[in-house]
N, CA, C, O and CB atoms as a CASP TS submission, in Angstrom:
PFRMAT TS
TARGET T0000
AUTHOR 0000-0000-0000
METHOD Language model
MODEL 1
PARENT N/A
ATOM      1  N   MET     1       0.902  -1.222   0.010  1.00  0.00           N
ATOM      2  CA  MET     1       0.069   0.040  -0.042  1.00  0.00           C
ATOM      3  C   MET     1       0.875   1.208  -0.007  1.00  0.00           C
ATOM      4  O   MET     1       1.755   1.334   0.844  1.00  0.00           O
ATOM      5  CB  MET     1      -0.900   0.133   1.069  1.00  0.00           C
ATOM      6  N   MET     2       0.634   2.101  -0.895  1.00  0.00           N
ATOM      7  CA  MET     2       1.365   3.416  -0.960  1.00  0.00           C
ATOM      8  C   MET     2       0.853   4.342   0.092  1.00  0.00           C
ATOM      9  O   MET     2      -0.352   4.471   0.312  1.00  0.00           O
ATOM     10  CB  MET     2       1.216   4.092  -2.351  1.00  0.00           C
ATOM     11  N   ASN     3       1.847   5.027   0.783  1.00  0.00           N
ATOM     12  CA  ASN     3       1.487   5.897   1.865  1.00  0.00           C
ATOM     13  C   ASN     3       1.607   7.333   1.489  1.00  0.00           C
ATOM     14  O   ASN     3       2.667   7.789   1.062  1.00  0.00           O
ATOM     15  CB  ASN     3       2.314   5.620   3.045  1.00  0.00           C
ATOM     16  N   PRO     4       0.470   8.089   1.650  1.00  0.00           N
ATOM     17  CA  PRO     4       0.480   9.494   1.061  1.00  0.00           C
ATOM     18  C   PRO     4       1.338  10.402   2.055  1.00  0.00           C
ATOM     19  O   PRO     4       1.624  11.565   1.774  1.00  0.00           O
ATOM     20  CB  PRO     4      -1.105  10.101   0.885  1.00  0.00           C
ATOM     21  N   GLN     5       1.730   9.770   3.255  1.00  0.00           N
ATOM     22  CA  GLN     5       2.774  10.565   4.078  1.00  0.00           C
ATOM     23  C   GLN     5       4.240  10.447   3.699  1.00  0.00           C
ATOM     24  O   GLN     5       5.074  11.184   4.225  1.00  0.00           O
ATOM     25  CB  GLN     5       2.692  10.148   5.502  1.00  0.00           C
ATOM     26  N   ASN     6       4.562   9.554   2.816  1.00  0.00           N
ATOM     27  CA  ASN     6       5.859   9.290   2.548  1.00  0.00           C
ATOM     28  C   ASN     6       6.153  10.043   1.160  1.00  0.00           C
ATOM     29  O   ASN     6       5.435   9.825   0.185  1.00  0.00           O
ATOM     30  CB  ASN     6       6.106   7.729   2.531  1.00  0.00           C
ATOM     31  N   ARG     7       7.131  10.853   1.109  1.00  0.00           N
ATOM     32  CA  ARG     7       7.488  11.528  -0.200  1.00  0.00           C
ATOM     33  C   ARG     7       7.924  10.539  -1.268  1.00  0.00           C
ATOM     34  O   ARG     7       7.649  10.719  -2.455  1.00  0.00           O
ATOM     35  CB  ARG     7       8.631  12.557   0.012  1.00  0.00           C
ATOM     36  N   SER     8       8.632   9.453  -0.811  1.00  0.00           N
ATOM     37  CA  SER     8       9.218   8.487  -1.831  1.00  0.00           C
ATOM     38  C   SER     8       8.151   7.883  -2.610  1.00  0.00           C
ATOM     39  O   SER     8       8.357   7.487  -3.757  1.00  0.00           O
ATOM     40  CB  SER     8      10.048   7.365  -1.182  1.00  0.00           C
ATOM     41  N   ASP     9       6.872   7.782  -1.966  1.00  0.00           N
ATOM     42  CA  ASP     9       5.704   7.146  -2.752  1.00  0.00           C
ATOM     43  C   ASP     9       4.971   7.949  -3.789  1.00  0.00           C
ATOM     44  O   ASP     9       4.101   7.434  -4.491  1.00  0.00           O
ATOM     45  CB  ASP     9       4.685   6.720  -1.820  1.00  0.00           C
ATOM     46  N   ILE    10       5.351   9.314  -3.891  1.00  0.00           N
ATOM     47  CA  ILE    10       4.652  10.198  -4.815  1.00  0.00           C
ATOM     48  C   ILE    10       5.495  10.621  -5.873  1.00  0.00           C
ATOM     49  O   ILE    10       6.611  11.029  -5.553  1.00  0.00           O
ATOM     50  CB  ILE    10       4.119  11.357  -4.160  1.00  0.00           C
ATOM     51  N   LYS    11       5.165  10.602  -7.132  1.00  0.00           N
ATOM     52  CA  LYS    11       6.094  10.803  -8.178  1.00  0.00           C
ATOM     53  C   LYS    11       5.201  11.745  -9.108  1.00  0.00           C
ATOM     54  O   LYS    11       3.984  11.568  -9.170  1.00  0.00           O
ATOM     55  CB  LYS    11       6.641   9.360  -8.884  1.00  0.00           C
ATOM     56  N   PRO    12       5.867  12.790  -9.855  1.00  0.00           N
ATOM     57  CA  PRO    12       5.099  13.469 -10.810  1.00  0.00           C
ATOM     58  C   PRO    12       4.344  12.510 -11.809  1.00  0.00           C
ATOM     59  O   PRO    12       4.870  11.472 -12.213  1.00  0.00           O
ATOM     60  CB  PRO    12       6.001  14.400 -11.541  1.00  0.00           C
ATOM     61  N   GLY    13       3.151  12.894 -12.164  1.00  0.00           N
ATOM     62  CA  GLY    13       2.443  12.020 -13.284  1.00  0.00           C
ATOM     63  C   GLY    13       1.519  10.983 -12.720  1.00  0.00           C
ATOM     64  O   GLY    13       0.709  10.408 -13.446  1.00  0.00           O
ATOM     65  N   ILE    14       1.638  10.706 -11.287  1.00  0.00           N
ATOM     66  CA  ILE    14       0.717   9.824 -10.813  1.00  0.00           C
ATOM     67  C   ILE    14      -0.526  10.514 -10.375  1.00  0.00           C
ATOM     68  O   ILE    14      -0.527  11.710 -10.084  1.00  0.00           O
ATOM     69  CB  ILE    14       1.281   9.058  -9.771  1.00  0.00           C
ATOM     70  N   SER    15      -1.756   9.637 -10.321  1.00  0.00           N
ATOM     71  CA  SER    15      -3.068  10.157  -9.972  1.00  0.00           C
ATOM     72  C   SER    15      -3.277  10.061  -8.468  1.00  0.00           C
ATOM     73  O   SER    15      -3.032   9.020  -7.858  1.00  0.00           O
ATOM     74  CB  SER    15      -4.175   9.398 -10.725  1.00  0.00           C
ATOM     75  N   VAL    16      -3.735  11.161  -7.883  1.00  0.00           N
ATOM     76  CA  VAL    16      -3.886  11.142  -6.488  1.00  0.00           C
ATOM     77  C   VAL    16      -5.201  11.920  -6.166  1.00  0.00           C
ATOM     78  O   VAL    16      -5.757  12.598  -7.030  1.00  0.00           O
ATOM     79  CB  VAL    16      -2.624  11.751  -5.786  1.00  0.00           C
ATOM     80  N   ASP    17      -5.679  11.799  -4.896  1.00  0.00           N
ATOM     81  CA  ASP    17      -6.705  12.732  -4.305  1.00  0.00           C
ATOM     82  C   ASP    17      -6.126  13.551  -3.388  1.00  0.00           C
ATOM     83  O   ASP    17      -5.304  13.029  -2.635  1.00  0.00           O
ATOM     84  CB  ASP    17      -7.818  12.072  -3.662  1.00  0.00           C
ATOM     85  N   ILE    18      -6.393  14.872  -3.254  1.00  0.00           N
ATOM     86  CA  ILE    18      -5.766  15.839  -2.426  1.00  0.00           C
ATOM     87  C   ILE    18      -6.861  16.584  -1.668  1.00  0.00           C
ATOM     88  O   ILE    18      -7.999  16.663  -2.129  1.00  0.00           O
ATOM     89  CB  ILE    18      -4.885  16.790  -3.254  1.00  0.00           C
ATOM     90  N   VAL    19      -6.511  17.130  -0.505  1.00  0.00           N
ATOM     91  CA  VAL    19      -7.348  17.984   0.227  1.00  0.00           C
ATOM     92  C   VAL    19      -6.898  19.401   0.060  1.00  0.00           C
ATOM     93  O   VAL    19      -5.778  19.696   0.475  1.00  0.00           O
ATOM     94  CB  VAL    19      -7.380  17.593   1.649  1.00  0.00           C
ATOM     95  N   LEU    20      -7.642  20.295  -0.498  1.00  0.00           N
ATOM     96  CA  LEU    20      -7.272  21.712  -0.765  1.00  0.00           C
ATOM     97  C   LEU    20      -7.252  22.314   0.673  1.00  0.00           C
ATOM     98  O   LEU    20      -7.880  21.818   1.608  1.00  0.00           O
ATOM     99  CB  LEU    20      -8.355  22.505  -1.808  1.00  0.00           C
ATOM    100  N   LYS    21      -6.493  23.402   0.761  1.00  0.00           N
ATOM    101  CA  LYS    21      -6.429  24.292   2.065  1.00  0.00           C
ATOM    102  C   LYS    21      -7.860  24.663   2.446  1.00  0.00           C
ATOM    103  O   LYS    21      -8.162  24.539   3.633  1.00  0.00           O
ATOM    104  CB  LYS    21      -5.534  25.698   1.844  1.00  0.00           C
ATOM    105  N   ALA    22      -8.750  25.090   1.608  1.00  0.00           N
ATOM    106  CA  ALA    22      -9.971  25.624   1.687  1.00  0.00           C
ATOM    107  C   ALA    22     -10.973  24.420   2.244  1.00  0.00           C
ATOM    108  O   ALA    22     -12.028  24.662   2.831  1.00  0.00           O
ATOM    109  CB  ALA    22     -10.352  26.227   0.262  1.00  0.00           C
ATOM    110  N   ASP    23     -10.519  23.204   1.992  1.00  0.00           N
ATOM    111  CA  ASP    23     -11.390  22.127   2.303  1.00  0.00           C
ATOM    112  C   ASP    23     -10.940  21.246   3.366  1.00  0.00           C
ATOM    113  O   ASP    23     -11.481  20.161   3.579  1.00  0.00           O
ATOM    114  CB  ASP    23     -11.619  21.369   1.175  1.00  0.00           C
ATOM    115  N   GLN    24      -9.790  21.768   4.153  1.00  0.00           N
ATOM    116  CA  GLN    24      -9.476  21.111   5.306  1.00  0.00           C
ATOM    117  C   GLN    24     -10.401  20.780   6.307  1.00  0.00           C
ATOM    118  O   GLN    24     -10.310  19.689   6.870  1.00  0.00           O
ATOM    119  CB  GLN    24      -8.637  21.722   5.834  1.00  0.00           C
ATOM    120  N   ARG    25     -11.389  21.684   6.637  1.00  0.00           N
ATOM    121  CA  ARG    25     -12.422  21.528   7.507  1.00  0.00           C
ATOM    122  C   ARG    25     -13.400  20.424   7.346  1.00  0.00           C
ATOM    123  O   ARG    25     -13.820  19.736   8.277  1.00  0.00           O
ATOM    124  CB  ARG    25     -13.055  22.629   7.512  1.00  0.00           C
ATOM    125  N   THR    26     -13.735  20.301   6.079  1.00  0.00           N
ATOM    126  CA  THR    26     -14.700  19.326   5.589  1.00  0.00           C
ATOM    127  C   THR    26     -14.010  18.013   5.228  1.00  0.00           C
ATOM    128  O   THR    26     -14.632  16.952   5.284  1.00  0.00           O
ATOM    129  CB  THR    26     -15.453  19.882   4.376  1.00  0.00           C
ATOM    130  N   GLY    27     -12.711  18.078   4.851  1.00  0.00           N
ATOM    131  CA  GLY    27     -12.055  16.875   4.350  1.00  0.00           C
ATOM    132  C   GLY    27     -12.365  16.494   2.866  1.00  0.00           C
ATOM    133  O   GLY    27     -11.852  15.471   2.411  1.00  0.00           O
ATOM    134  N   LYS    28     -13.148  17.236   2.121  1.00  0.00           N
ATOM    135  CA  LYS    28     -13.410  17.078   0.741  1.00  0.00           C
ATOM    136  C   LYS    28     -12.113  17.002  -0.084  1.00  0.00           C
ATOM    137  O   LYS    28     -11.193  17.816  -0.005  1.00  0.00           O
ATOM    138  CB  LYS    28     -14.274  18.200   0.273  1.00  0.00           C
ATOM    139  N   THR    29     -12.153  15.920  -0.887  1.00  0.00           N
ATOM    140  CA  THR    29     -11.054  15.583  -1.672  1.00  0.00           C
ATOM    141  C   THR    29     -11.291  16.023  -3.061  1.00  0.00           C
ATOM    142  O   THR    29     -12.437  16.145  -3.494  1.00  0.00           O
ATOM    143  CB  THR    29     -10.775  14.156  -1.601  1.00  0.00           C
ATOM    144  N   THR    30      -9.980  16.325  -3.951  1.00  0.00           N
ATOM    145  CA  THR    30     -10.213  16.652  -5.177  1.00  0.00           C
ATOM    146  C   THR    30      -9.117  15.728  -5.914  1.00  0.00           C
ATOM    147  O   THR    30      -8.008  15.507  -5.429  1.00  0.00           O
ATOM    148  CB  THR    30     -10.138  18.220  -5.391  1.00  0.00           C
ATOM    149  N   SER    31      -9.553  15.234  -7.107  1.00  0.00           N
ATOM    150  CA  SER    31      -8.656  14.271  -7.733  1.00  0.00           C
ATOM    151  C   SER    31      -7.877  14.858  -8.902  1.00  0.00           C
ATOM    152  O   SER    31      -8.426  15.738  -9.565  1.00  0.00           O
ATOM    153  CB  SER    31      -9.438  13.079  -8.201  1.00  0.00           C
ATOM    154  N   GLY    32      -6.611  14.439  -9.226  1.00  0.00           N
ATOM    155  CA  GLY    32      -5.836  15.124 -10.174  1.00  0.00           C
ATOM    156  C   GLY    32      -4.549  14.358 -10.361  1.00  0.00           C
ATOM    157  O   GLY    32      -4.380  13.319  -9.724  1.00  0.00           O
ATOM    158  N   THR    33      -3.654  14.795 -11.174  1.00  0.00           N
ATOM    159  CA  THR    33      -2.371  14.374 -11.569  1.00  0.00           C
ATOM    160  C   THR    33      -1.254  15.218 -10.935  1.00  0.00           C
ATOM    161  O   THR    33      -1.186  16.435 -11.110  1.00  0.00           O
ATOM    162  CB  THR    33      -2.284  14.410 -13.042  1.00  0.00           C
ATOM    163  N   VAL    34      -0.428  14.556 -10.232  1.00  0.00           N
ATOM    164  CA  VAL    34       0.813  15.370  -9.596  1.00  0.00           C
ATOM    165  C   VAL    34       1.605  16.051 -10.733  1.00  0.00           C
ATOM    166  O   VAL    34       1.918  15.400 -11.729  1.00  0.00           O
ATOM    167  CB  VAL    34       1.881  14.348  -8.738  1.00  0.00           C
ATOM    168  N   LYS    35       1.905  17.246 -10.608  1.00  0.00           N
ATOM    169  CA  LYS    35       2.879  18.074 -11.348  1.00  0.00           C
ATOM    170  C   LYS    35       4.183  18.226 -10.550  1.00  0.00           C
ATOM    171  O   LYS    35       5.251  17.822 -11.010  1.00  0.00           O
ATOM    172  CB  LYS    35       2.277  19.477 -11.658  1.00  0.00           C
ATOM    173  N   ASP    36       4.079  18.825  -9.328  1.00  0.00           N
ATOM    174  CA  ASP    36       5.213  19.211  -8.564  1.00  0.00           C
ATOM    175  C   ASP    36       5.087  18.685  -7.093  1.00  0.00           C
ATOM    176  O   ASP    36       3.972  18.744  -6.576  1.00  0.00           O
ATOM    177  CB  ASP    36       5.359  20.743  -8.605  1.00  0.00           C
ATOM    178  N   ILE    37       5.982  18.251  -6.481  1.00  0.00           N
ATOM    179  CA  ILE    37       6.056  17.804  -4.948  1.00  0.00           C
ATOM    180  C   ILE    37       6.589  18.989  -4.325  1.00  0.00           C
ATOM    181  O   ILE    37       7.677  19.454  -4.665  1.00  0.00           O
ATOM    182  CB  ILE    37       7.032  16.459  -4.604  1.00  0.00           C
ATOM    183  N   LEU    38       5.748  19.581  -3.278  1.00  0.00           N
ATOM    184  CA  LEU    38       6.132  20.955  -2.655  1.00  0.00           C
ATOM    185  C   LEU    38       6.744  20.732  -1.297  1.00  0.00           C
ATOM    186  O   LEU    38       7.475  21.599  -0.818  1.00  0.00           O
ATOM    187  CB  LEU    38       4.852  21.939  -2.495  1.00  0.00           C
ATOM    188  N   THR    39       6.459  19.507  -0.593  1.00  0.00           N
ATOM    189  CA  THR    39       7.085  19.121   0.645  1.00  0.00           C
ATOM    190  C   THR    39       8.648  18.734   0.359  1.00  0.00           C
ATOM    191  O   THR    39       8.995  17.942  -0.517  1.00  0.00           O
ATOM    192  CB  THR    39       6.253  17.879   1.293  1.00  0.00           C
ATOM    193  N   ASN    40       9.412  19.333   1.124  1.00  0.00           N
ATOM    194  CA  ASN    40      10.836  18.985   1.002  1.00  0.00           C
ATOM    195  C   ASN    40      11.129  17.757   2.012  1.00  0.00           C
ATOM    196  O   ASN    40      12.010  16.956   1.701  1.00  0.00           O
ATOM    197  CB  ASN    40      11.779  20.309   1.346  1.00  0.00           C
ATOM    198  N   SER    41      10.451  17.604   3.141  1.00  0.00           N
ATOM    199  CA  SER    41      10.843  16.542   4.065  1.00  0.00           C
ATOM    200  C   SER    41      10.492  15.150   3.562  1.00  0.00           C
ATOM    201  O   SER    41       9.624  15.141   2.690  1.00  0.00           O
ATOM    202  CB  SER    41      10.195  16.765   5.396  1.00  0.00           C
ATOM    203  N   SER    42      10.989  13.964   3.932  1.00  0.00           N
ATOM    204  CA  SER    42      10.611  12.702   3.367  1.00  0.00           C
ATOM    205  C   SER    42       9.346  12.205   3.878  1.00  0.00           C
ATOM    206  O   SER    42       8.671  11.371   3.274  1.00  0.00           O
ATOM    207  CB  SER    42      11.619  11.725   3.591  1.00  0.00           C
ATOM    208  N   PHE    43       9.019  12.733   5.020  1.00  0.00           N
ATOM    209  CA  PHE    43       7.614  12.377   5.684  1.00  0.00           C
ATOM    210  C   PHE    43       6.872  13.517   6.260  1.00  0.00           C
ATOM    211  O   PHE    43       7.519  14.392   6.836  1.00  0.00           O
ATOM    212  CB  PHE    43       7.777  11.373   6.838  1.00  0.00           C
ATOM    213  N   HIS    44       5.694  13.600   6.178  1.00  0.00           N
ATOM    214  CA  HIS    44       4.869  14.474   6.634  1.00  0.00           C
ATOM    215  C   HIS    44       3.514  13.923   7.225  1.00  0.00           C
ATOM    216  O   HIS    44       2.761  13.275   6.498  1.00  0.00           O
ATOM    217  CB  HIS    44       4.685  15.344   5.618  1.00  0.00           C
ATOM    218  N   PRO    45       3.216  14.168   8.494  1.00  0.00           N
ATOM    219  CA  PRO    45       2.062  13.449   9.290  1.00  0.00           C
ATOM    220  C   PRO    45       0.633  13.862   8.605  1.00  0.00           C
ATOM    221  O   PRO    45      -0.358  13.160   8.802  1.00  0.00           O
ATOM    222  CB  PRO    45       2.083  13.942  10.990  1.00  0.00           C
ATOM    223  N   HIS    46       0.579  15.000   7.816  1.00  0.00           N
ATOM    224  CA  HIS    46      -0.794  15.325   7.363  1.00  0.00           C
ATOM    225  C   HIS    46      -0.790  15.092   5.655  1.00  0.00           C
ATOM    226  O   HIS    46      -1.725  15.467   4.947  1.00  0.00           O
ATOM    227  CB  HIS    46      -1.191  17.004   7.843  1.00  0.00           C
ATOM    228  N   GLY    47       0.289  14.487   5.195  1.00  0.00           N
ATOM    229  CA  GLY    47       0.301  14.140   3.784  1.00  0.00           C
ATOM    230  C   GLY    47       1.231  15.053   3.083  1.00  0.00           C
ATOM    231  O   GLY    47       1.334  16.225   3.445  1.00  0.00           O
ATOM    232  N   ILE    48       1.875  14.595   2.149  1.00  0.00           N
ATOM    233  CA  ILE    48       2.770  15.319   1.327  1.00  0.00           C
ATOM    234  C   ILE    48       2.092  16.370   0.466  1.00  0.00           C
ATOM    235  O   ILE    48       1.123  16.050  -0.222  1.00  0.00           O
ATOM    236  CB  ILE    48       3.504  14.387   0.491  1.00  0.00           C
ATOM    237  N   LYS    49       2.616  17.757   0.477  1.00  0.00           N
ATOM    238  CA  LYS    49       1.979  18.707  -0.316  1.00  0.00           C
ATOM    239  C   LYS    49       2.338  18.760  -1.762  1.00  0.00           C
ATOM    240  O   LYS    49       3.533  18.811  -2.054  1.00  0.00           O
ATOM    241  CB  LYS    49       2.200  19.921   0.233  1.00  0.00           C
ATOM    242  N   VAL    50       1.439  18.755  -2.691  1.00  0.00           N
ATOM    243  CA  VAL    50       1.749  18.690  -4.073  1.00  0.00           C
ATOM    244  C   VAL    50       0.999  19.783  -4.970  1.00  0.00           C
ATOM    245  O   VAL    50      -0.027  20.333  -4.570  1.00  0.00           O
ATOM    246  CB  VAL    50       1.416  17.297  -4.543  1.00  0.00           C
ATOM    247  N   ARG    51       1.529  20.034  -6.098  1.00  0.00           N
ATOM    248  CA  ARG    51       0.792  20.889  -7.041  1.00  0.00           C
ATOM    249  C   ARG    51       0.196  20.000  -8.241  1.00  0.00           C
ATOM    250  O   ARG    51       0.916  19.167  -8.790  1.00  0.00           O
ATOM    251  CB  ARG    51       1.783  22.041  -7.607  1.00  0.00           C
ATOM    252  N   LEU    52      -1.056  20.186  -8.609  1.00  0.00           N
ATOM    253  CA  LEU    52      -1.582  19.289  -9.634  1.00  0.00           C
ATOM    254  C   LEU    52      -1.434  19.972 -11.024  1.00  0.00           C
ATOM    255  O   LEU    52      -1.236  21.184 -11.104  1.00  0.00           O
ATOM    256  CB  LEU    52      -3.095  18.925  -9.332  1.00  0.00           C
ATOM    257  N   THR    53      -1.534  19.182 -12.100  1.00  0.00           N
ATOM    258  CA  THR    53      -1.247  19.767 -13.395  1.00  0.00           C
ATOM    259  C   THR    53      -2.187  20.913 -13.596  1.00  0.00           C
ATOM    260  O   THR    53      -1.805  21.810 -14.348  1.00  0.00           O
ATOM    261  CB  THR    53      -1.371  18.738 -14.534  1.00  0.00           C
ATOM    262  N   ASP    54      -3.464  21.021 -12.981  1.00  0.00           N
ATOM    263  CA  ASP    54      -4.261  22.156 -13.148  1.00  0.00           C
ATOM    264  C   ASP    54      -3.764  23.363 -12.227  1.00  0.00           C
ATOM    265  O   ASP    54      -4.295  24.469 -12.325  1.00  0.00           O
ATOM    266  CB  ASP    54      -5.709  21.768 -12.852  1.00  0.00           C
ATOM    267  N   GLY    55      -2.811  23.130 -11.401  1.00  0.00           N
ATOM    268  CA  GLY    55      -2.322  24.281 -10.561  1.00  0.00           C
ATOM    269  C   GLY    55      -2.880  24.351  -9.243  1.00  0.00           C
ATOM    270  O   GLY    55      -2.507  25.255  -8.496  1.00  0.00           O
ATOM    271  N   ARG    56      -3.771  23.468  -8.845  1.00  0.00           N
ATOM    272  CA  ARG    56      -4.187  23.503  -7.503  1.00  0.00           C
ATOM    273  C   ARG    56      -3.214  22.798  -6.519  1.00  0.00           C
ATOM    274  O   ARG    56      -2.507  21.832  -6.804  1.00  0.00           O
ATOM    275  CB  ARG    56      -5.522  22.904  -7.424  1.00  0.00           C
ATOM    276  N   VAL    57      -3.282  23.418  -5.329  1.00  0.00           N
ATOM    277  CA  VAL    57      -2.244  22.787  -4.341  1.00  0.00           C
ATOM    278  C   VAL    57      -2.955  22.181  -3.096  1.00  0.00           C
ATOM    279  O   VAL    57      -3.854  22.816  -2.545  1.00  0.00           O
ATOM    280  CB  VAL    57      -1.160  23.917  -3.826  1.00  0.00           C
ATOM    281  N   GLY    58      -2.558  20.952  -2.647  1.00  0.00           N
ATOM    282  CA  GLY    58      -3.123  20.515  -1.554  1.00  0.00           C
ATOM    283  C   GLY    58      -2.246  19.243  -1.052  1.00  0.00           C
ATOM    284  O   GLY    58      -1.242  18.874  -1.661  1.00  0.00           O
ATOM    285  N   ARG    59      -2.693  18.664   0.027  1.00  0.00           N
ATOM    286  CA  ARG    59      -2.006  17.561   0.710  1.00  0.00           C
ATOM    287  C   ARG    59      -2.544  15.973   0.150  1.00  0.00           C
ATOM    288  O   ARG    59      -3.743  15.713   0.052  1.00  0.00           O
ATOM    289  CB  ARG    59      -2.316  17.783   2.383  1.00  0.00           C
ATOM    290  N   VAL    60      -1.697  15.203  -0.115  1.00  0.00           N
ATOM    291  CA  VAL    60      -2.280  14.036  -0.758  1.00  0.00           C
ATOM    292  C   VAL    60      -2.940  13.162   0.366  1.00  0.00           C
ATOM    293  O   VAL    60      -2.411  13.030   1.470  1.00  0.00           O
ATOM    294  CB  VAL    60      -1.162  13.217  -1.579  1.00  0.00           C
ATOM    295  N   LYS    61      -4.096  12.589   0.025  1.00  0.00           N
ATOM    296  CA  LYS    61      -4.779  11.792   1.072  1.00  0.00           C
ATOM    297  C   LYS    61      -4.829  10.382   0.528  1.00  0.00           C
ATOM    298  O   LYS    61      -4.807   9.423   1.300  1.00  0.00           O
ATOM    299  CB  LYS    61      -6.252  12.348   1.423  1.00  0.00           C
ATOM    300  N   THR    62      -4.898  10.230  -0.822  1.00  0.00           N
ATOM    301  CA  THR    62      -4.936   8.958  -1.379  1.00  0.00           C
ATOM    302  C   THR    62      -3.985   9.013  -2.693  1.00  0.00           C
ATOM    303  O   THR    62      -3.822  10.006  -3.403  1.00  0.00           O
ATOM    304  CB  THR    62      -6.463   8.542  -1.688  1.00  0.00           C
ATOM    305  N   ILE    63      -3.416   7.785  -2.860  1.00  0.00           N
ATOM    306  CA  ILE    63      -2.629   7.569  -4.111  1.00  0.00           C
ATOM    307  C   ILE    63      -3.311   6.333  -4.840  1.00  0.00           C
ATOM    308  O   ILE    63      -3.401   5.192  -4.386  1.00  0.00           O
ATOM    309  CB  ILE    63      -1.004   7.284  -3.776  1.00  0.00           C
ATOM    310  N   HIS    64      -3.756   6.781  -6.023  1.00  0.00           N
ATOM    311  CA  HIS    64      -4.404   5.781  -6.966  1.00  0.00           C
ATOM    312  C   HIS    64      -3.352   4.806  -7.556  1.00  0.00           C
ATOM    313  O   HIS    64      -2.389   5.169  -8.232  1.00  0.00           O
ATOM    314  CB  HIS    64      -5.149   6.543  -8.165  1.00  0.00           C
ATOM    315  N   GLN    65      -3.655   3.487  -7.211  1.00  0.00           N
ATOM    316  CA  GLN    65      -2.845   2.398  -7.798  1.00  0.00           C
ATOM    317  C   GLN    65      -2.672   2.397  -9.205  1.00  0.00           C
ATOM    318  O   GLN    65      -3.681   2.667  -9.858  1.00  0.00           O
ATOM    319  CB  GLN    65      -3.370   1.176  -7.480  1.00  0.00           C
ATOM    320  N   GLU    66      -1.504   2.127  -9.894  1.00  0.00           N
ATOM    321  CA  GLU    66      -1.496   2.101 -11.347  1.00  0.00           C
ATOM    322  C   GLU    66      -1.850   0.744 -11.788  1.00  0.00           C
ATOM    323  O   GLU    66      -1.461  -0.242 -11.161  1.00  0.00           O
ATOM    324  CB  GLU    66      -0.158   2.519 -11.922  1.00  0.00           C
ATOM    325  N   SER    67      -2.614   0.655 -12.902  1.00  0.00           N
ATOM    326  CA  SER    67      -3.172  -0.688 -13.313  1.00  0.00           C
ATOM    327  C   SER    67      -2.230  -1.278 -14.261  1.00  0.00           C
ATOM    328  O   SER    67      -2.456  -2.384 -14.750  1.00  0.00           O
ATOM    329  CB  SER    67      -4.600  -0.598 -13.963  1.00  0.00           C
TER
END
């Protein structure tokens, strides 16, 4: 199982669900494809922060498995 808290499990081009800053209270997720990884540390307890290809920024909650 891929862990959204580990930077090593996240690569540009993979499909993920993120929680946007505005949605942190509700926990609503947004799907997209990773463009950039913004968190520098190898682990973050709330999820690694990424920028999606459409420009939105949030913390990864789910990593979709490649088929």
